[in-house]
C-alpha positions as CSV (number, residue, x, y, z in Angstrom):
1,M,-46.2,72.1,-19.9
2,A,-44.5,69.1,-21.4
3,N,-45.2,69.2,-25.1
4,R,-44.9,72.1,-27.5
5,S,-48.5,71.5,-28.6
6,K,-49.8,72.2,-25.1
7,I,-47.8,75.4,-24.7
8,N,-48.9,78.3,-26.8
9,V,-46.1,80.5,-28.0
10,N,-46.1,83.9,-29.9
11,N,-48.8,83.8,-32.7
12,K,-50.4,80.6,-31.3
13,I,-51.8,82.5,-28.3
14,R,-55.5,83.1,-29.1
15,A,-56.5,85.5,-26.3
16,R,-57.1,89.2,-27.2
17,E,-55.6,90.5,-24.0
18,V,-52.9,88.9,-21.8
19,R,-51.2,89.6,-18.5
20,V,-47.6,90.0,-19.3
21,I,-44.6,89.2,-17.1
22,G,-41.3,90.6,-18.3
23,S,-38.1,88.6,-18.9
24,D,-36.7,89.9,-15.5
25,G,-39.9,88.8,-13.7
26,T,-41.6,92.3,-13.5
27,Q,-45.3,92.7,-14.1
28,L,-46.0,94.6,-17.3
29,G,-49.7,94.5,-16.7
30,V,-52.6,93.5,-19.0
31,L,-51.8,94.3,-22.6
32,P,-53.4,93.6,-26.0
33,I,-51.8,90.6,-27.6
34,Q,-50.2,92.5,-30.5
35,K,-48.4,95.0,-28.1
36,A,-47.2,92.0,-25.9
37,L,-45.8,90.3,-29.0
38,N,-44.1,93.5,-30.1
39,T,-42.6,93.9,-26.7
40,A,-41.2,90.3,-26.8
41,A,-39.9,90.8,-30.3
42,E,-38.0,93.9,-29.3
43,G,-36.0,91.9,-26.8
44,G,-35.5,89.1,-29.3
45,L,-37.5,86.7,-27.1
46,D,-40.7,84.8,-27.3
47,L,-44.1,85.3,-25.6
48,V,-44.9,82.1,-23.8
49,E,-48.4,81.3,-22.3
50,V,-47.6,80.0,-18.8
51,A,-51.1,80.1,-17.3
52,P,-53.7,79.7,-20.1
53,N,-56.7,79.0,-17.8
54,S,-56.5,82.2,-15.8
55,T,-58.5,85.3,-16.9
56,P,-56.8,87.0,-18.7
57,P,-54.1,84.3,-19.6
58,V,-50.7,84.9,-18.1
59,C,-47.8,85.1,-20.6
60,K,-44.1,85.5,-19.9
61,I,-41.5,87.0,-22.1
62,M,-38.6,84.5,-22.3
63,D,-36.4,82.4,-24.6
64,F,-38.7,79.4,-25.5
65,G,-35.9,77.2,-26.5
66,R,-34.2,77.6,-23.1
67,F,-37.6,77.1,-21.4
68,K,-38.1,73.8,-23.2
69,Y,-34.5,72.7,-22.2
70,E,-35.1,73.5,-18.5
71,E,-38.4,71.7,-18.5
72,T,-36.7,68.6,-20.0
73,K,-34.0,68.8,-17.3
74,K,-36.6,69.1,-14.6
75,R,-38.4,66.0,-15.9
76,Q,-35.1,64.0,-16.1
77,E,-34.2,65.0,-12.5
78,A,-37.7,63.9,-11.3
79,K,-37.3,60.6,-13.1
80,K,-33.9,60.1,-11.5
81,K,-35.4,60.5,-8.1
82,Q,-38.0,57.8,-8.7
83,S,-37.1,54.6,-7.1
84,S,-37.6,51.4,-9.1
85,F,-37.3,47.9,-7.9
86,Q,-37.5,44.4,-9.1
87,M,-39.2,41.4,-7.5
88,K,-36.6,38.6,-7.1
89,E,-37.7,35.1,-6.2
90,I,-35.9,32.4,-4.1
91,K,-37.4,28.9,-4.0
92,V,-36.9,26.5,-1.1
93,R,-38.5,23.2,-0.1
94,P,-39.7,22.1,3.3
95,K,-36.7,19.8,3.7
96,T,-34.0,22.3,2.5
97,G,-30.8,21.7,4.4
98,D,-29.2,24.2,6.7
99,H,-26.2,25.0,4.5
100,D,-28.4,25.4,1.4
101,L,-30.6,27.7,3.4
102,E,-27.6,29.8,4.5
103,T,-26.6,30.2,0.9
104,K,-30.1,31.3,-0.1
105,V,-30.2,33.8,2.8
106,G,-26.9,35.2,1.5
107,H,-28.6,35.7,-2.0
108,I,-31.6,37.3,-0.4
109,K,-29.4,39.8,1.5
110,K,-27.6,40.6,-1.8
111,F,-30.9,41.2,-3.5
112,I,-32.2,43.4,-0.6
113,G,-28.9,45.3,-0.7
114,K,-29.6,46.2,-4.3
115,K,-33.0,47.6,-3.2
116,N,-35.0,44.7,-4.7
117,K,-38.0,43.0,-3.1
118,V,-37.6,39.2,-2.6
119,K,-40.4,36.6,-2.7
120,V,-39.3,33.5,-0.9
121,T,-41.4,30.6,-2.1
122,C,-41.6,27.2,-0.3
123,M,-42.8,24.6,-2.8
124,F,-44.6,21.4,-1.6
125,R,-44.5,18.3,-3.9
126,G,-46.7,15.3,-3.5
127,R,-47.3,14.3,0.1
128,E,-45.0,17.1,1.4
129,I,-48.2,19.3,1.6
130,T,-48.7,17.7,5.0
131,L,-45.5,19.4,6.1
132,S,-47.0,22.9,5.9
133,A,-46.0,23.7,9.5
134,L,-42.4,22.9,8.5
135,G,-42.6,25.2,5.5
136,R,-44.0,28.0,7.7
137,E,-41.1,27.6,10.2
138,L,-38.7,27.7,7.3
139,L,-40.1,31.0,6.0
140,A,-40.1,32.4,9.6
141,R,-36.5,31.4,9.9
142,V,-35.6,33.2,6.7
143,A,-37.4,36.3,7.8
144,E,-35.6,36.2,11.2
145,E,-32.2,35.8,9.6
146,T,-32.8,38.7,7.2
147,A,-34.4,40.9,9.8
148,D,-31.3,43.2,10.0
149,V,-31.7,44.2,6.3
150,A,-35.3,43.4,5.4
151,T,-38.8,43.8,6.7
152,V,-41.6,41.3,6.1
153,E,-44.0,43.0,3.6
154,Q,-46.4,40.1,3.4
155,M,-46.7,37.3,6.0
156,P,-46.5,33.6,4.9
157,K,-49.4,32.9,2.6
158,F,-50.6,29.7,0.9
159,E,-51.4,29.6,-2.8
160,G,-52.1,26.2,-4.1
161,R,-49.1,23.9,-3.3
162,T,-46.8,26.8,-2.5
163,M,-46.4,29.1,0.5
164,F,-44.6,32.4,0.1
165,I,-43.4,35.4,2.0
166,I,-42.4,38.8,0.6
167,L,-39.4,40.7,2.0
168,A,-38.7,44.4,1.3
169,P,-35.6,46.5,2.0
170,K,-35.7,48.5,5.3
């Protein structure tokens, strides 16, 4: 019921007979299309097909402009309730110092507070790849320090020369 092209109104209705619902919600019964159109025109309203797939199609007498407006409002309200998030990334190295790590954890908490997911990446350069245990401990420490605001969505995982963990808001 989103586009005007999908909703048949007045003379666009192709059925011979339609089940008509009055503007106040009362059932007027199955009427020939011309009589239904005349009934709607008497009240200065439109005949709108609300259930085209039923037999006979169900039409309602209403103000089509107002109907379109309310449909738009419903769609906007539904869109508002959708949650959207971004994936933020924080990069660390296996030998990242304690103070630097505290700063990065502060950034992670700020991102999580804004309902974003955070990908913490531990990069290994050259021979640092032998320190993969150190990198795993580092990521576990980050997960532990952010446990009050975030949950681990994906456990530490290796991809090439990087190891990463994904944190999501609680």
